[in-house]
C-alpha positions in Angstrom: -30.8 7.8 -6.8 -28.5 6.7 -3.8 -24.6 5.5 -4.4 -26.1 2.2 -3.2 -28.3 1.8 -5.9 -25.9 3.5 -8.8 -22.8 1.3 -7.8 -24.5 -1.8 -7.1 -22.7 -4.8 -7.7 -25.7 -7.2 -8.7 -26.1 -4.0 -11.6 -25.2 -4.0 -15.2 -24.5 0.0 -15.2 -21.7 -0.7 -12.2 -20.0 -3.0 -15.1 -17.7 -1.7 -17.9 -15.8 -3.6 -21.0 -13.0 -2.1 -20.3 -10.5 -0.9 -17.7 -9.7 2.4 -18.9 -8.2 4.4 -15.2 -5.0 5.6 -15.5 -2.5 3.9 -12.8 -2.1 7.2 -11.1 -5.5 7.7 -10.4 -6.0 4.1 -9.4 -2.7 5.0 -6.8 -4.5 7.9 -5.8 -7.9 7.0 -5.0 -6.3 4.2 -3.1 -3.9 6.3 -1.3 -6.8 8.5 -0.4 -8.6 5.5 0.7 -6.2 4.0 2.7 -6.0 7.8 4.6 -9.5 7.9 5.3 -9.0 4.1 7.2 -6.0 5.0 9.4 -7.7 8.0 10.5 -11.4 6.7 10.5 -9.7 3.1 13.0 -7.5 5.3 14.9 -10.6 7.5 15.6 -13.0 4.5 16.7 -11.5 1.6 17.8 -9.6 2.2 21.4 -7.5 -0.9 21.9 -4.7 0.1 24.7 -2.5 -2.8 23.7 0.4 -1.1 20.9 0.6 -4.4 19.2 -2.8 -6.1 18.7 -3.7 -1.8 17.8 -0.9 -2.1 15.1 -2.0 -6.3 14.3 -5.6 -5.1 13.6 -5.1 -2.0 11.6 -2.8 -4.5 9.7 -5.4 -6.6 8.9 -8.2 -4.5 8.3 -5.8 -3.1 5.6 -5.3 -5.9 3.6 -8.9 -6.7 4.0 -9.6 -3.3 2.6 -7.1 -3.8 -0.1 -8.6 -7.1 -1.1 -12.0 -5.8 -2.0 -10.6 -2.9 -3.6 -8.7 -5.2 -6.3 -11.0 -7.7 -7.2 -14.1 -5.9 -7.4 -11.1 -3.2 -9.4 -11.1 -6.7 -11.2 -13.7 -7.6 -12.3 -16.2 -4.2 -12.6 -13.2 -2.4 -14.1 -14.5 0.9 -12.3 -12.9 2.6 -10.1 -15.3 4.2 -8.4 -17.5 1.8 -7.8 -14.0 0.1 -6.5 -13.6 2.6 -4.2 -16.8 2.9 -3.3 -17.0 -0.1 -1.8 -13.7 -0.2 0.1 -15.2 3.0 1.6 -18.2 0.7 3.2 -15.2 -2.2 3.6 -13.5 -0.3 6.3 -17.0 1.2 7.7 -17.6 -2.5 7.8 -14.3 -3.8 9.3 -14.2 -0.6 12.4 -18.0 -1.6 13.4 -17.0 -5.2 13.9 -14.2 -5.0 15.8 -15.4 -2.3 17.3 -17.7 -4.4 19.4 -14.7 -7.2 20.4 -13.1 -6.7 23.8 -9.4 -6.5 23.8 -9.3 -8.2 27.2 -9.0 -11.6 25.6 -6.0 -11.1 23.0 -6.5 -14.7 21.4 -10.6 -13.8 20.9 -9.3 -11.0 19.3 -7.3 -12.3 16.8 -10.0 -15.0 16.0 -12.0 -12.3 15.4 -10.1 -9.9 12.9 -10.5 -13.5 11.0 -14.3 -12.9 11.3 -14.0 -9.0 11.0 -12.8 -9.9 7.3 -15.3 -12.8 6.5 -17.5 -9.8 7.8 -16.2 -7.8 5.3 -16.2 -9.9 2.1 -19.8 -11.1 2.7 -20.5 -7.2 2.8 -19.1 -6.3 -0.9 -17.3 -8.6 -2.5 -20.1 -11.5 -2.1 -22.6 -9.6 -4.0 -20.7 -9.3 -7.3 -22.7 -10.8 -9.9 -21.4 -13.9 -11.4 -23.1 -13.0 -14.6 -21.7 -9.6 -14.9 -18.4 -9.8 -13.9 -15.9 -9.3 -16.4 -12.5 -11.1 -16.0 -9.2 -9.3 -17.6 -7.4 -11.4 -20.5 -6.0 -7.9 -21.9 -2.8 -7.9 -21.5 -2.2 -4.4 -21.5 -5.3 -4.0 -18.0 -3.0 -6.8 -16.6 -0.1 -5.2 -16.8 -1.9 -2.2 -15.4 -2.7 -4.1 -12.4 0.2 -5.8 -11.7 2.1 -2.3 -11.3 -1.0 -0.8 -9.2 -0.6 -4.0 -6.7 3.3 -3.7 -6.8 2.8 0.4 -5.4 0.0 -1.1 -2.8 3.0 -3.2 -1.4 5.5 0.0 -1.4 2.6 1.4 0.6 2.0 -0.9 2.7 5.7 -2.0 3.3 6.3 2.2 4.2 3.0 1.6 6.4 4.1 -1.2 8.2 7.4 0.9 9.0 5.4 3.6 10.3 3.2 1.7 12.5 6.2 -0.8 13.7 8.0 2.5 15.8 5.2 4.9 16.2 3.8 6.1 19.6 -0.1 5.7 18.8 -0.8 8.1 22.3 0.6 10.8 19.5 -2.4 10.2 17.2 -2.0 13.5 15.7 1.9 12.5 13.7 0.0 9.8 12.2 -1.4 12.0 9.3 2.5 13.5 8.9 3.5 10.2 8.0 0.3 9.1 5.6 1.2 12.7 3.5 5.1 11.7 3.6 3.6 8.3 2.2 1.4 9.3 -0.1 4.2 12.1 -1.3 6.7 9.4 -2.3 4.1 7.4 -4.6 3.1 10.2 -6.5 7.0 11.0 -6.7 7.2 7.4 -8.3 4.4 7.6 -10.1 4.5 10.9 -11.8 7.8 12.6 -11.6 10.0 9.0 -12.1 7.7 7.0 -13.8 9.8 3.6 -12.9 8.2 0.0 -14.4 6.7 -2.4 -12.7 10.5 -4.6 -12.4 12.1 -1.1 -11.0 9.5 -1.2 -8.4 10.3 -4.3 -7.4 13.6 -2.8 -6.9 12.5 -0.7 -4.8 10.4 -2.5 -3.0 13.2 -4.4 -1.9 15.2 -1.0 -0.9 12.6 -0.1 1.1 12.7 -3.2 3.5 16.2 -3.6 3.7 16.4 -0.1 4.8 14.0 -0.7 7.6 16.5 -2.6 9.0 19.6 -0.7 8.7 18.3 3.2 9.0 16.7 4.6 11.9 13.2 5.4 11.5 14.1 9.5 10.8 16.0 8.9 8.3 13.5 7.0 6.3 11.7 9.4 4.1 14.8 11.0 3.5 17.0 7.8 2.6 14.0 6.8 0.0 14.0 10.7 -1.6 17.7 10.1 -2.0 17.6 6.3 -3.7 14.9 7.2 -5.8 16.1 10.4 -7.2 19.2 8.3 -7.9 17.9 5.2 -9.2 15.8 7.4 -11.8 19.2 8.3 -13.7 19.5 5.1 -14.4 16.2 4.9 -16.4 16.4 5.3 -19.8 19.5 2.8 -20.7 19.2 0.9 -23.6 17.7 -2.4 -22.5 21.0 -5.0 -22.1 22.9 -1.8 -19.6 19.4 -1.2 -18.0 19.1 -4.8 -17.2 22.4 -5.2 -16.1 22.0 -2.0 -13.5 19.0 -3.6 -11.9 20.7 -7.3 -11.5 24.1 -5.7 -9.8 21.6 -3.2 -7.8 19.7 -5.9 -6.4 22.3 -7.9 -5.8 24.1 -4.9 -3.6 20.9 -4.0 -1.6 20.7 -7.8 -0.7 24.4 -7.6 0.8 24.2 -4.1 2.3 24.7 -4.3 5.6 25.4 -1.3 8.1 26.4 -2.3 11.6 23.6 -0.8 14.7 26.1 2.3 15.5 26.3 3.8 12.2 21.9 3.8 11.9 21.6 7.0 12.4 24.0 8.2 9.7 23.9 11.8 8.3 22.6 13.2 5.4 25.7 13.2 3.5 26.7 9.9 4.7 23.3 8.6 3.4 24.0 9.8 0.6 27.5 8.4 0.0 25.4 4.7 0.6 23.2 5.2 -1.4 26.2 6.2 -3.9 27.9 3.0 -3.2 25.0 0.6 -4.3 25.1 2.0 -7.7 28.6 1.2 -8.4 
């Protein structure tokens, strides 16, 4: 039996009654999926204008993420979601590859067409009779946490794209590996809650503006390590720490001349957030 038949979206065998996959497995599959997509599109789509290449890559990332989440939600089957999401980025890149970069407005419009094309080839095939909507609170909580981890990945990747020299494609693999490493630590080492993940995303959004590109990953590592020491307090104390931390992150403002801080100074800045 081919995988197309094994994982068909109109086949009873593709649908589970319960979502039994762990958050770690969901995120690992998602990380691998995006890594495959990133390297595949860079290899197969040749657009000289970096601005439009970034635009196309980002829209594809969101398209594939939607396919992954929707299929996982309705089938409760991680293997089916992963398989069709892989097909989704092949469809997307195939469609984009046929568009001329000479017409930028046409390119933006056609990227929407590419997304619709992908949906027609994937999620539109989900059987209405077979799909299993999720009502279980534990499963809903799991998927919400998964989506928050995805937002963190997307935020980090967007920061990479904003600063990356696409004429040096070999460096992208290193960035993808570093992003995966951060996400793996968040899941396996620190085991942050959904609300804490929200705070982490807020911090990452802030340092994208505040710190130099070179310090990004190390700054995040320092923050995660420090933040993990606040996890496990009594609920009312932890809630108060969380509230103050978010407030300080929003107030945090380094001048342009301070962006290239040494690691010791970065540690001091992060320590200030938790005072």
